[in-house]
PyMOL Python script that loads the backbone (N, CA, C, O; Angstrom):
from pymol import cmd

cmd.read_pdbstr("""\
ATOM      1  N   MET A   1     184.971 188.810 109.701  1.00  0.00           N
ATOM      2  CA  MET A   1     186.649 189.525 109.363  1.00  0.00           C
ATOM      3  C   MET A   1     186.278 190.710 108.837  1.00  0.00           C
ATOM      4  O   MET A   1     185.176 190.739 108.289  1.00  0.00           O
ATOM      5  N   ALA A   2     187.124 191.998 108.876  1.00  0.00           N
ATOM      6  CA  ALA A   2     187.220 192.920 108.567  1.00  0.00           C
ATOM      7  C   ALA A   2     187.874 193.058 107.102  1.00  0.00           C
ATOM      8  O   ALA A   2     188.679 192.194 106.754  1.00  0.00           O
ATOM      9  N   LEU A   3     187.601 193.961 106.363  1.00  0.00           N
ATOM     10  CA  LEU A   3     187.900 194.027 104.722  1.00  0.00           C
ATOM     11  C   LEU A   3     189.667 193.860 105.043  1.00  0.00           C
ATOM     12  O   LEU A   3     190.449 193.039 104.564  1.00  0.00           O
ATOM     13  N   ASP A   4     189.866 194.730 105.818  1.00  0.00           N
ATOM     14  CA  ASP A   4     191.770 194.941 105.745  1.00  0.00           C
ATOM     15  C   ASP A   4     192.297 193.493 106.839  1.00  0.00           C
ATOM     16  O   ASP A   4     193.251 193.513 107.616  1.00  0.00           O
ATOM     17  N   ASP A   5     191.541 192.563 106.641  1.00  0.00           N
ATOM     18  CA  ASP A   5     192.051 191.528 107.818  1.00  0.00           C
ATOM     19  C   ASP A   5     191.847 190.259 106.723  1.00  0.00           C
ATOM     20  O   ASP A   5     191.218 189.250 107.043  1.00  0.00           O
ATOM     21  N   SER A   6     192.333 190.399 105.661  1.00  0.00           N
ATOM     22  CA  SER A   6     192.130 189.092 104.755  1.00  0.00           C
ATOM     23  C   SER A   6     193.292 188.413 104.783  1.00  0.00           C
ATOM     24  O   SER A   6     194.438 188.859 104.730  1.00  0.00           O
ATOM     25  N   VAL A   7     192.743 186.795 104.907  1.00  0.00           N
ATOM     26  CA  VAL A   7     194.108 185.979 104.623  1.00  0.00           C
ATOM     27  C   VAL A   7     194.446 185.191 103.470  1.00  0.00           C
ATOM     28  O   VAL A   7     193.473 184.782 102.836  1.00  0.00           O
ATOM     29  N   CYS A   8     195.520 184.893 103.065  1.00  0.00           N
ATOM     30  CA  CYS A   8     195.984 184.133 102.304  1.00  0.00           C
ATOM     31  C   CYS A   8     197.102 183.298 102.468  1.00  0.00           C
ATOM     32  O   CYS A   8     198.029 183.560 103.235  1.00  0.00           O
ATOM     33  N   GLU A   9     197.024 182.179 101.677  1.00  0.00           N
ATOM     34  CA  GLU A   9     197.882 180.953 101.959  1.00  0.00           C
ATOM     35  C   GLU A   9     198.436 180.472 100.754  1.00  0.00           C
ATOM     36  O   GLU A   9     197.690 180.403  99.777  1.00  0.00           O
ATOM     37  N   ALA A  10     199.707 180.099 100.643  1.00  0.00           N
ATOM     38  CA  ALA A  10     200.079 179.455  99.276  1.00  0.00           C
ATOM     39  C   ALA A  10     201.111 178.246  99.430  1.00  0.00           C
ATOM     40  O   ALA A  10     202.167 178.593  99.959  1.00  0.00           O
ATOM     41  N   ASP A  11     201.034 177.010  99.106  1.00  0.00           N
ATOM     42  CA  ASP A  11     202.211 176.063  99.255  1.00  0.00           C
ATOM     43  C   ASP A  11     203.209 176.207  98.244  1.00  0.00           C
ATOM     44  O   ASP A  11     203.061 175.910  97.059  1.00  0.00           O
ATOM     45  N   LEU A  12     204.189 176.659  98.754  1.00  0.00           N
ATOM     46  CA  LEU A  12     205.484 176.455  98.031  1.00  0.00           C
ATOM     47  C   LEU A  12     206.466 175.768  97.791  1.00  0.00           C
ATOM     48  O   LEU A  12     207.029 175.497  98.852  1.00  0.00           O
ATOM     49  N   LEU A  13     207.179 175.163  96.572  1.00  0.00           N
ATOM     50  CA  LEU A  13     208.176 174.053  96.298  1.00  0.00           C
ATOM     51  C   LEU A  13     209.366 174.819  96.439  1.00  0.00           C
ATOM     52  O   LEU A  13     209.607 175.564  95.489  1.00  0.00           O
ATOM     53  N   ILE A  14     210.280 174.822  97.517  1.00  0.00           N
ATOM     54  CA  ILE A  14     211.638 175.031  97.978  1.00  0.00           C
ATOM     55  C   ILE A  14     212.525 174.299  96.851  1.00  0.00           C
ATOM     56  O   ILE A  14     212.831 173.113  96.969  1.00  0.00           O
ATOM     57  N   GLY A  15     212.972 175.193  95.598  1.00  0.00           N
ATOM     58  CA  GLY A  15     214.036 174.410  94.700  1.00  0.00           C
ATOM     59  C   GLY A  15     215.279 174.957  94.852  1.00  0.00           C
ATOM     60  O   GLY A  15     216.056 174.508  94.009  1.00  0.00           O
ATOM     61  N   HIS A  16     215.786 175.772  95.615  1.00  0.00           N
ATOM     62  CA  HIS A  16     216.932 176.379  95.659  1.00  0.00           C
ATOM     63  C   HIS A  16     217.960 175.047  96.185  1.00  0.00           C
ATOM     64  O   HIS A  16     217.455 174.221  96.944  1.00  0.00           O
ATOM     65  N   GLU A  17     219.236 174.901  95.801  1.00  0.00           N
ATOM     66  CA  GLU A  17     220.147 173.943  96.429  1.00  0.00           C
ATOM     67  C   GLU A  17     220.241 173.810  97.612  1.00  0.00           C
ATOM     68  O   GLU A  17     220.358 172.673  98.070  1.00  0.00           O
ATOM     69  N   LEU A  18     220.218 174.870  98.406  1.00  0.00           N
ATOM     70  CA  LEU A  18     220.535 175.080  99.847  1.00  0.00           C
ATOM     71  C   LEU A  18     219.095 175.017 100.780  1.00  0.00           C
ATOM     72  O   LEU A  18     219.156 174.965 102.009  1.00  0.00           O
ATOM     73  N   GLY A  19     217.780 175.027 100.030  1.00  0.00           N
ATOM     74  CA  GLY A  19     216.883 175.121 100.609  1.00  0.00           C
ATOM     75  C   GLY A  19     216.698 176.476 101.498  1.00  0.00           C
ATOM     76  O   GLY A  19     217.387 177.451 101.198  1.00  0.00           O
ATOM     77  N   LEU A  20     215.904 176.545 102.442  1.00  0.00           N
ATOM     78  CA  LEU A  20     215.816 177.851 103.162  1.00  0.00           C
ATOM     79  C   LEU A  20     216.753 178.035 104.022  1.00  0.00           C
ATOM     80  O   LEU A  20     216.448 177.905 105.208  1.00  0.00           O
ATOM     81  N   HIS A  21     218.075 178.369 103.682  1.00  0.00           N
ATOM     82  CA  HIS A  21     219.248 178.145 104.488  1.00  0.00           C
ATOM     83  C   HIS A  21     220.050 179.774 104.246  1.00  0.00           C
ATOM     84  O   HIS A  21     219.944 180.284 103.131  1.00  0.00           O
ATOM     85  N   ALA A  22     220.507 180.208 104.893  1.00  0.00           N
ATOM     86  CA  ALA A  22     221.609 181.257 104.710  1.00  0.00           C
ATOM     87  C   ALA A  22     221.117 182.249 103.797  1.00  0.00           C
ATOM     88  O   ALA A  22     220.237 182.993 104.229  1.00  0.00           O
ATOM     89  N   ARG A  23     221.493 182.397 102.682  1.00  0.00           N
ATOM     90  CA  ARG A  23     221.222 183.793 101.580  1.00  0.00           C
ATOM     91  C   ARG A  23     219.679 183.468 101.372  1.00  0.00           C
ATOM     92  O   ARG A  23     218.831 184.294 101.708  1.00  0.00           O
ATOM     93  N   PRO A  24     219.336 182.247 100.810  1.00  0.00           N
ATOM     94  CA  PRO A  24     217.679 182.437 100.615  1.00  0.00           C
ATOM     95  C   PRO A  24     216.879 182.458 101.781  1.00  0.00           C
ATOM     96  O   PRO A  24     215.768 182.964 101.616  1.00  0.00           O
ATOM     97  N   ALA A  25     217.145 182.045 102.915  1.00  0.00           N
ATOM     98  CA  ALA A  25     216.511 182.514 104.201  1.00  0.00           C
ATOM     99  C   ALA A  25     216.451 183.854 104.278  1.00  0.00           C
ATOM    100  O   ALA A  25     215.416 184.330 104.744  1.00  0.00           O
ATOM    101  N   ALA A  26     217.532 184.763 103.844  1.00  0.00           N
ATOM    102  CA  ALA A  26     217.653 185.854 104.318  1.00  0.00           C
ATOM    103  C   ALA A  26     216.819 186.641 103.219  1.00  0.00           C
ATOM    104  O   ALA A  26     216.386 187.751 103.530  1.00  0.00           O
ATOM    105  N   LEU A  27     216.635 186.267 102.290  1.00  0.00           N
ATOM    106  CA  LEU A  27     215.855 187.216 101.105  1.00  0.00           C
ATOM    107  C   LEU A  27     214.440 187.080 101.475  1.00  0.00           C
ATOM    108  O   LEU A  27     213.569 187.950 101.460  1.00  0.00           O
ATOM    109  N   PHE A  28     214.344 185.670 101.857  1.00  0.00           N
ATOM    110  CA  PHE A  28     212.788 185.075 102.259  1.00  0.00           C
ATOM    111  C   PHE A  28     212.220 186.337 103.326  1.00  0.00           C
ATOM    112  O   PHE A  28     211.262 187.046 103.018  1.00  0.00           O
ATOM    113  N   VAL A  29     213.029 186.493 104.712  1.00  0.00           N
ATOM    114  CA  VAL A  29     212.764 187.525 105.412  1.00  0.00           C
ATOM    115  C   VAL A  29     213.094 188.606 104.780  1.00  0.00           C
ATOM    116  O   VAL A  29     212.101 189.151 104.299  1.00  0.00           O
ATOM    117  N   GLN A  30     213.955 189.086 104.600  1.00  0.00           N
ATOM    118  CA  GLN A  30     213.787 190.377 103.605  1.00  0.00           C
ATOM    119  C   GLN A  30     212.314 191.038 102.886  1.00  0.00           C
ATOM    120  O   GLN A  30     211.856 192.181 102.909  1.00  0.00           O
ATOM    121  N   THR A  31     211.877 189.904 102.322  1.00  0.00           N
ATOM    122  CA  THR A  31     210.471 190.322 101.563  1.00  0.00           C
ATOM    123  C   THR A  31     209.481 190.095 102.242  1.00  0.00           C
ATOM    124  O   THR A  31     208.382 190.537 101.906  1.00  0.00           O
ATOM    125  N   ALA A  32     209.677 189.272 103.468  1.00  0.00           N
ATOM    126  CA  ALA A  32     208.450 189.296 104.187  1.00  0.00           C
ATOM    127  C   ALA A  32     208.333 190.622 105.098  1.00  0.00           C
ATOM    128  O   ALA A  32     207.345 191.000 105.728  1.00  0.00           O
ATOM    129  N   GLN A  33     209.333 191.100 105.022  1.00  0.00           N
ATOM    130  CA  GLN A  33     209.636 192.438 106.134  1.00  0.00           C
ATOM    131  C   GLN A  33     209.152 193.442 105.556  1.00  0.00           C
ATOM    132  O   GLN A  33     208.605 194.244 106.313  1.00  0.00           O
ATOM    133  N   HIS A  34     209.159 193.786 104.051  1.00  0.00           N
ATOM    134  CA  HIS A  34     208.513 194.989 103.433  1.00  0.00           C
ATOM    135  C   HIS A  34     206.848 194.781 103.382  1.00  0.00           C
ATOM    136  O   HIS A  34     206.394 195.578 102.560  1.00  0.00           O
ATOM    137  N   PHE A  35     205.893 194.047 103.935  1.00  0.00           N
ATOM    138  CA  PHE A  35     204.626 193.951 104.277  1.00  0.00           C
ATOM    139  C   PHE A  35     204.348 194.015 105.574  1.00  0.00           C
ATOM    140  O   PHE A  35     205.056 193.473 106.424  1.00  0.00           O
ATOM    141  N   ARG A  36     203.106 194.803 105.883  1.00  0.00           N
ATOM    142  CA  ARG A  36     202.669 195.448 107.110  1.00  0.00           C
ATOM    143  C   ARG A  36     201.969 194.083 107.742  1.00  0.00           C
ATOM    144  O   ARG A  36     201.921 193.994 108.969  1.00  0.00           O
ATOM    145  N   CYS A  37     201.384 192.936 106.860  1.00  0.00           N
ATOM    146  CA  CYS A  37     200.648 192.098 107.496  1.00  0.00           C
ATOM    147  C   CYS A  37     201.470 190.701 108.245  1.00  0.00           C
ATOM    148  O   CYS A  37     202.655 190.542 107.948  1.00  0.00           O
ATOM    149  N   LYS A  38     200.918 189.880 109.047  1.00  0.00           N
ATOM    150  CA  LYS A  38     201.613 189.104 109.801  1.00  0.00           C
ATOM    151  C   LYS A  38     201.808 187.757 108.916  1.00  0.00           C
ATOM    152  O   LYS A  38     200.788 187.191 108.522  1.00  0.00           O
ATOM    153  N   VAL A  39     202.780 187.351 108.668  1.00  0.00           N
ATOM    154  CA  VAL A  39     203.715 186.164 107.542  1.00  0.00           C
ATOM    155  C   VAL A  39     204.018 185.144 108.391  1.00  0.00           C
ATOM    156  O   VAL A  39     204.870 185.453 109.224  1.00  0.00           O
ATOM    157  N   THR A  40     203.626 184.088 108.454  1.00  0.00           N
ATOM    158  CA  THR A  40     204.243 182.993 109.252  1.00  0.00           C
ATOM    159  C   THR A  40     204.531 181.727 107.742  1.00  0.00           C
ATOM    160  O   THR A  40     203.844 181.705 106.720  1.00  0.00           O
ATOM    161  N   VAL A  41     205.559 180.931 108.013  1.00  0.00           N
ATOM    162  CA  VAL A  41     206.240 179.791 107.202  1.00  0.00           C
ATOM    163  C   VAL A  41     205.769 178.587 107.859  1.00  0.00           C
ATOM    164  O   VAL A  41     205.831 178.541 109.088  1.00  0.00           O
ATOM    165  N   GLY A  42     205.293 177.580 107.184  1.00  0.00           N
ATOM    166  CA  GLY A  42     205.380 176.318 108.044  1.00  0.00           C
ATOM    167  C   GLY A  42     205.823 175.224 107.313  1.00  0.00           C
ATOM    168  O   GLY A  42     205.656 175.230 106.094  1.00  0.00           O
ATOM    169  N   HIS A  43     206.527 173.997 108.034  1.00  0.00           N
ATOM    170  CA  HIS A  43     207.231 173.191 107.450  1.00  0.00           C
ATOM    171  C   HIS A  43     207.076 172.091 108.594  1.00  0.00           C
ATOM    172  O   HIS A  43     207.203 172.399 109.779  1.00  0.00           O
ATOM    173  N   SER A  44     206.778 170.719 108.150  1.00  0.00           N
ATOM    174  CA  SER A  44     206.871 169.485 108.917  1.00  0.00           C
ATOM    175  C   SER A  44     206.442 169.793 110.425  1.00  0.00           C
ATOM    176  O   SER A  44     207.237 169.798 111.364  1.00  0.00           O
ATOM    177  N   GLN A  45     205.001 170.062 110.529  1.00  0.00           N
ATOM    178  CA  GLN A  45     204.403 170.505 111.810  1.00  0.00           C
ATOM    179  C   GLN A  45     204.394 171.571 112.667  1.00  0.00           C
ATOM    180  O   GLN A  45     203.610 171.801 113.588  1.00  0.00           O
ATOM    181  N   GLN A  46     205.778 172.499 112.104  1.00  0.00           N
ATOM    182  CA  GLN A  46     206.279 173.450 112.517  1.00  0.00           C
ATOM    183  C   GLN A  46     205.836 174.684 112.269  1.00  0.00           C
ATOM    184  O   GLN A  46     205.108 174.545 111.286  1.00  0.00           O
ATOM    185  N   GLU A  47     205.843 175.944 112.614  1.00  0.00           N
ATOM    186  CA  GLU A  47     205.417 177.364 112.028  1.00  0.00           C
ATOM    187  C   GLU A  47     206.439 178.317 112.639  1.00  0.00           C
ATOM    188  O   GLU A  47     206.882 178.168 113.778  1.00  0.00           O
ATOM    189  N   ALA A  48     206.754 179.210 111.896  1.00  0.00           N
ATOM    190  CA  ALA A  48     207.850 179.997 112.402  1.00  0.00           C
ATOM    191  C   ALA A  48     206.841 181.902 111.761  1.00  0.00           C
ATOM    192  O   ALA A  48     205.921 182.117 110.972  1.00  0.00           O
ATOM    193  N   ASN A  49     207.630 182.734 112.575  1.00  0.00           N
ATOM    194  CA  ASN A  49     207.248 184.199 111.759  1.00  0.00           C
ATOM    195  C   ASN A  49     208.265 184.251 110.706  1.00  0.00           C
ATOM    196  O   ASN A  49     209.486 184.197 110.852  1.00  0.00           O
ATOM    197  N   ALA A  50     207.509 184.376 109.494  1.00  0.00           N
ATOM    198  CA  ALA A  50     208.442 184.826 108.271  1.00  0.00           C
ATOM    199  C   ALA A  50     209.330 185.914 108.492  1.00  0.00           C
ATOM    200  O   ALA A  50     210.340 186.026 107.797  1.00  0.00           O
ATOM    201  N   LYS A  51     209.119 186.536 109.181  1.00  0.00           N
ATOM    202  CA  LYS A  51     210.031 187.890 109.278  1.00  0.00           C
ATOM    203  C   LYS A  51     211.237 187.845 110.366  1.00  0.00           C
ATOM    204  O   LYS A  51     211.913 188.820 110.694  1.00  0.00           O
ATOM    205  N   SER A  52     211.370 186.547 110.851  1.00  0.00           N
ATOM    206  CA  SER A  52     212.443 186.142 111.805  1.00  0.00           C
ATOM    207  C   SER A  52     213.590 185.440 111.249  1.00  0.00           C
ATOM    208  O   SER A  52     213.524 184.261 111.595  1.00  0.00           O
ATOM    209  N   ILE A  53     214.531 185.653 110.589  1.00  0.00           N
ATOM    210  CA  ILE A  53     215.761 184.793 110.192  1.00  0.00           C
ATOM    211  C   ILE A  53     215.834 183.817 110.973  1.00  0.00           C
ATOM    212  O   ILE A  53     215.751 182.707 110.447  1.00  0.00           O
ATOM    213  N   LEU A  54     216.015 183.894 112.507  1.00  0.00           N
ATOM    214  CA  LEU A  54     215.978 182.579 113.337  1.00  0.00           C
ATOM    215  C   LEU A  54     214.816 181.689 113.106  1.00  0.00           C
ATOM    216  O   LEU A  54     214.936 180.522 112.734  1.00  0.00           O
ATOM    217  N   GLY A  55     213.651 182.299 113.346  1.00  0.00           N
ATOM    218  CA  GLY A  55     212.467 181.694 112.845  1.00  0.00           C
ATOM    219  C   GLY A  55     212.519 180.641 111.947  1.00  0.00           C
ATOM    220  O   GLY A  55     212.295 179.455 112.191  1.00  0.00           O
ATOM    221  N   VAL A  56     212.911 181.284 110.610  1.00  0.00           N
ATOM    222  CA  VAL A  56     212.842 180.469 109.185  1.00  0.00           C
ATOM    223  C   VAL A  56     214.078 179.598 109.440  1.00  0.00           C
ATOM    224  O   VAL A  56     214.010 178.496 108.895  1.00  0.00           O
ATOM    225  N   LEU A  57     215.241 179.851 110.176  1.00  0.00           N
ATOM    226  CA  LEU A  57     216.085 178.837 110.047  1.00  0.00           C
ATOM    227  C   LEU A  57     215.834 177.823 110.524  1.00  0.00           C
ATOM    228  O   LEU A  57     215.864 176.735 109.949  1.00  0.00           O
ATOM    229  N   SER A  58     215.517 178.057 111.780  1.00  0.00           N
ATOM    230  CA  SER A  58     214.645 176.885 112.561  1.00  0.00           C
ATOM    231  C   SER A  58     213.891 175.544 111.965  1.00  0.00           C
ATOM    232  O   SER A  58     214.120 174.410 112.386  1.00  0.00           O
ATOM    233  N   LEU A  59     213.237 175.766 111.232  1.00  0.00           N
ATOM    234  CA  LEU A  59     212.637 174.851 110.605  1.00  0.00           C
ATOM    235  C   LEU A  59     213.357 173.864 109.616  1.00  0.00           C
ATOM    236  O   LEU A  59     212.919 172.741 109.364  1.00  0.00           O
ATOM    237  N   GLY A  60     214.584 174.431 109.043  1.00  0.00           N
ATOM    238  CA  GLY A  60     215.193 173.519 108.511  1.00  0.00           C
ATOM    239  C   GLY A  60     214.373 173.030 107.324  1.00  0.00           C
ATOM    240  O   GLY A  60     213.752 171.968 107.350  1.00  0.00           O
ATOM    241  N   VAL A  61     214.406 173.966 106.144  1.00  0.00           N
ATOM    242  CA  VAL A  61     213.804 173.629 104.926  1.00  0.00           C
ATOM    243  C   VAL A  61     214.965 173.535 104.121  1.00  0.00           C
ATOM    244  O   VAL A  61     215.855 174.373 103.981  1.00  0.00           O
ATOM    245  N   GLY A  62     214.797 171.925 103.385  1.00  0.00           N
ATOM    246  CA  GLY A  62     215.612 171.596 102.459  1.00  0.00           C
ATOM    247  C   GLY A  62     215.101 171.870 101.026  1.00  0.00           C
ATOM    248  O   GLY A  62     213.988 172.351 100.812  1.00  0.00           O
ATOM    249  N   LYS A  63     216.037 171.514  99.998  1.00  0.00           N
ATOM    250  CA  LYS A  63     215.743 171.648  98.593  1.00  0.00           C
ATOM    251  C   LYS A  63     214.700 170.601  98.649  1.00  0.00           C
ATOM    252  O   LYS A  63     214.916 169.688  99.446  1.00  0.00           O
ATOM    253  N   GLY A  64     213.514 170.554  97.892  1.00  0.00           N
ATOM    254  CA  GLY A  64     212.372 170.076  97.471  1.00  0.00           C
ATOM    255  C   GLY A  64     211.206 169.633  98.448  1.00  0.00           C
ATOM    256  O   GLY A  64     210.257 168.859  98.320  1.00  0.00           O
ATOM    257  N   ALA A  65     211.756 170.601  99.683  1.00  0.00           N
ATOM    258  CA  ALA A  65     210.199 170.721 100.261  1.00  0.00           C
ATOM    259  C   ALA A  65     209.393 171.651 100.134  1.00  0.00           C
ATOM    260  O   ALA A  65     209.767 172.676  99.565  1.00  0.00           O
ATOM    261  N   THR A  66     208.167 171.544 100.599  1.00  0.00           N
ATOM    262  CA  THR A  66     207.032 172.155 100.135  1.00  0.00           C
ATOM    263  C   THR A  66     206.856 173.158 101.702  1.00  0.00           C
ATOM    264  O   THR A  66     206.955 172.592 102.791  1.00  0.00           O
ATOM    265  N   VAL A  67     206.598 174.625 101.602  1.00  0.00           N
ATOM    266  CA  VAL A  67     206.195 175.460 102.951  1.00  0.00           C
ATOM    267  C   VAL A  67     204.992 175.694 102.622  1.00  0.00           C
ATOM    268  O   VAL A  67     204.545 175.567 101.482  1.00  0.00           O
ATOM    269  N   ARG A  68     204.289 176.106 103.741  1.00  0.00           N
ATOM    270  CA  ARG A  68     203.232 176.589 103.586  1.00  0.00           C
ATOM    271  C   ARG A  68     203.265 178.005 104.326  1.00  0.00           C
ATOM    272  O   ARG A  68     203.655 178.144 105.486  1.00  0.00           O
ATOM    273  N   VAL A  69     202.752 179.161 103.407  1.00  0.00           N
ATOM    274  CA  VAL A  69     203.087 180.522 103.760  1.00  0.00           C
ATOM    275  C   VAL A  69     201.465 180.893 103.935  1.00  0.00           C
ATOM    276  O   VAL A  69     200.498 180.660 103.210  1.00  0.00           O
ATOM    277  N   ARG A  70     201.588 181.513 105.104  1.00  0.00           N
ATOM    278  CA  ARG A  70     200.094 182.217 105.442  1.00  0.00           C
ATOM    279  C   ARG A  70     200.478 183.754 105.541  1.00  0.00           C
ATOM    280  O   ARG A  70     201.543 184.053 106.080  1.00  0.00           O
ATOM    281  N   ALA A  71     199.643 184.732 105.036  1.00  0.00           N
ATOM    282  CA  ALA A  71     200.041 186.032 105.179  1.00  0.00           C
ATOM    283  C   ALA A  71     198.121 186.463 105.928  1.00  0.00           C
ATOM    284  O   ALA A  71     197.082 185.883 105.614  1.00  0.00           O
ATOM    285  N   GLN A  72     198.276 187.562 106.870  1.00  0.00           N
ATOM    286  CA  GLN A  72     196.911 187.926 107.552  1.00  0.00           C
ATOM    287  C   GLN A  72     197.019 189.338 107.764  1.00  0.00           C
ATOM    288  O   GLN A  72     197.797 189.840 108.575  1.00  0.00           O
ATOM    289  N   GLY A  73     196.189 190.009 106.988  1.00  0.00           N
ATOM    290  CA  GLY A  73     196.395 191.813 107.336  1.00  0.00           C
ATOM    291  C   GLY A  73     196.106 192.613 105.819  1.00  0.00           C
ATOM    292  O   GLY A  73     195.822 192.002 104.789  1.00  0.00           O
ATOM    293  N   ALA A  74     196.182 193.449 105.877  1.00  0.00           N
ATOM    294  CA  ALA A  74     195.611 194.563 104.567  1.00  0.00           C
ATOM    295  C   ALA A  74     196.486 194.236 103.333  1.00  0.00           C
ATOM    296  O   ALA A  74     195.985 194.240 102.208  1.00  0.00           O
ATOM    297  N   ASP A  75     197.615 193.991 103.510  1.00  0.00           N
ATOM    298  CA  ASP A  75     198.457 193.850 102.117  1.00  0.00           C
ATOM    299  C   ASP A  75     199.099 192.336 101.983  1.00  0.00           C
ATOM    300  O   ASP A  75     200.109 192.005 101.361  1.00  0.00           O
ATOM    301  N   ALA A  76     198.026 191.365 102.911  1.00  0.00           N
ATOM    302  CA  ALA A  76     198.351 189.843 102.474  1.00  0.00           C
ATOM    303  C   ALA A  76     198.208 189.410 101.080  1.00  0.00           C
ATOM    304  O   ALA A  76     199.036 188.523 100.875  1.00  0.00           O
ATOM    305  N   PRO A  77     197.544 189.647 100.088  1.00  0.00           N
ATOM    306  CA  PRO A  77     197.522 189.206  98.927  1.00  0.00           C
ATOM    307  C   PRO A  77     199.125 189.465  98.258  1.00  0.00           C
ATOM    308  O   PRO A  77     199.966 188.669  97.840  1.00  0.00           O
ATOM    309  N   GLU A  78     199.110 190.801  98.359  1.00  0.00           N
ATOM    310  CA  GLU A  78     200.612 191.123  97.781  1.00  0.00           C
ATOM    311  C   GLU A  78     201.602 190.468  98.927  1.00  0.00           C
ATOM    312  O   GLU A  78     202.483 190.263  98.091  1.00  0.00           O
ATOM    313  N   ALA A  79     202.095 190.050  99.945  1.00  0.00           N
ATOM    314  CA  ALA A  79     202.892 189.446 100.279  1.00  0.00           C
ATOM    315  C   ALA A  79     203.086 188.074  99.673  1.00  0.00           C
ATOM    316  O   ALA A  79     204.103 187.519  99.255  1.00  0.00           O
ATOM    317  N   ILE A  80     201.947 187.721  99.735  1.00  0.00           N
ATOM    318  CA  ILE A  80     201.951 186.064  99.139  1.00  0.00           C
ATOM    319  C   ILE A  80     202.562 186.147  97.762  1.00  0.00           C
ATOM    320  O   ILE A  80     203.446 185.376  97.389  1.00  0.00           O
ATOM    321  N   ALA A  81     202.158 186.919  97.170  1.00  0.00           N
ATOM    322  CA  ALA A  81     202.589 186.941  95.463  1.00  0.00           C
ATOM    323  C   ALA A  81     204.111 187.573  95.572  1.00  0.00           C
ATOM    324  O   ALA A  81     204.857 187.293  94.634  1.00  0.00           O
ATOM    325  N   ALA A  82     204.493 188.170  96.336  1.00  0.00           N
ATOM    326  CA  ALA A  82     205.893 188.657  96.324  1.00  0.00           C
ATOM    327  C   ALA A  82     206.724 187.161  96.798  1.00  0.00           C
ATOM    328  O   ALA A  82     207.617 186.635  96.134  1.00  0.00           O
ATOM    329  N   LEU A  83     206.293 186.756  97.829  1.00  0.00           N
ATOM    330  CA  LEU A  83     207.158 185.511  98.249  1.00  0.00           C
ATOM    331  C   LEU A  83     206.986 184.459  97.556  1.00  0.00           C
ATOM    332  O   LEU A  83     207.912 183.649  97.510  1.00  0.00           O
ATOM    333  N   SER A  84     205.755 184.199  96.837  1.00  0.00           N
ATOM    334  CA  SER A  84     205.564 182.967  95.882  1.00  0.00           C
ATOM    335  C   SER A  84     206.681 183.314  94.890  1.00  0.00           C
ATOM    336  O   SER A  84     207.528 182.454  94.651  1.00  0.00           O
ATOM    337  N   LYS A  85     206.768 184.981  94.063  1.00  0.00           N
ATOM    338  CA  LYS A  85     207.495 184.845  92.823  1.00  0.00           C
ATOM    339  C   LYS A  85     209.003 184.806  93.592  1.00  0.00           C
ATOM    340  O   LYS A  85     209.865 184.439  92.794  1.00  0.00           O
ATOM    341  N   LEU A  86     209.392 185.014  94.575  1.00  0.00           N
ATOM    342  CA  LEU A  86     210.857 184.946  95.007  1.00  0.00           C
ATOM    343  C   LEU A  86     211.123 183.653  94.969  1.00  0.00           C
ATOM    344  O   LEU A  86     212.060 183.268  94.268  1.00  0.00           O
ATOM    345  N   VAL A  87     210.503 182.917  95.567  1.00  0.00           N
ATOM    346  CA  VAL A  87     210.498 181.092  95.498  1.00  0.00           C
ATOM    347  C   VAL A  87     210.776 180.615  93.874  1.00  0.00           C
ATOM    348  O   VAL A  87     211.694 179.942  93.407  1.00  0.00           O
ATOM    349  N   SER A  88     209.719 181.179  93.288  1.00  0.00           N
ATOM    350  CA  SER A  88     209.545 180.760  91.792  1.00  0.00           C
ATOM    351  C   SER A  88     210.816 181.080  90.893  1.00  0.00           C
ATOM    352  O   SER A  88     211.401 180.258  90.187  1.00  0.00           O
ATOM    353  N   ASP A  89     211.074 182.156  91.016  1.00  0.00           N
ATOM    354  CA  ASP A  89     212.578 182.715  90.669  1.00  0.00           C
ATOM    355  C   ASP A  89     213.761 182.122  91.175  1.00  0.00           C
ATOM    356  O   ASP A  89     214.876 182.540  90.864  1.00  0.00           O
ATOM    357  N   ASN A  90     213.552 181.082  92.006  1.00  0.00           N
ATOM    358  CA  ASN A  90     214.647 180.650  92.697  1.00  0.00           C
ATOM    359  C   ASN A  90     215.512 181.599  93.429  1.00  0.00           C
ATOM    360  O   ASN A  90     216.738 181.545  93.521  1.00  0.00           O
ATOM    361  N   PHE A  91     214.730 182.454  93.924  1.00  0.00           N
ATOM    362  CA  PHE A  91     215.633 183.247  95.188  1.00  0.00           C
ATOM    363  C   PHE A  91     216.774 184.290  93.928  1.00  0.00           C
ATOM    364  O   PHE A  91     217.899 184.530  94.363  1.00  0.00           O
ATOM    365  N   GLU A  92     216.562 184.633  93.019  1.00  0.00           N
ATOM    366  CA  GLU A  92     217.149 185.262  92.069  1.00  0.00           C
ATOM    367  C   GLU A  92     216.293 186.980  92.211  1.00  0.00           C
ATOM    368  O   GLU A  92     215.100 187.142  91.952  1.00  0.00           O
ATOM    369  N   ARG A  93     217.031 187.849  92.570  1.00  0.00           N
ATOM    370  CA  ARG A  93     216.345 189.175  92.204  1.00  0.00           C
ATOM    371  C   ARG A  93     216.532 189.659  91.163  1.00  0.00           C
ATOM    372  O   ARG A  93     215.983 190.721  90.868  1.00  0.00           O
TER     373      ARG A  93
END
""", "prot")
cmd.dss("prot")
cmd.show_as("cartoon", "prot")
cmd.util.cbc("prot")
cmd.orient("prot")
């Protein structure tokens, strides 16, 4: 694996009242889009592109669910850190 092809993962507990729906999902996608690396989000045996609003919404993530976020690429650690912060801050910017 090349140095610029790092892989990072995090399990994130979704605490927002709406889960990953509407506004929280849009903020999640917008945050993921700031990074060059590939970012996926998984829930209940499904995985989606974290940079796709339809993909994220299709997972049907509700409040209290845990999602696994995986980033691969040069800025993967930064992407995971930003998404983790967004979720831990309950999608407040």
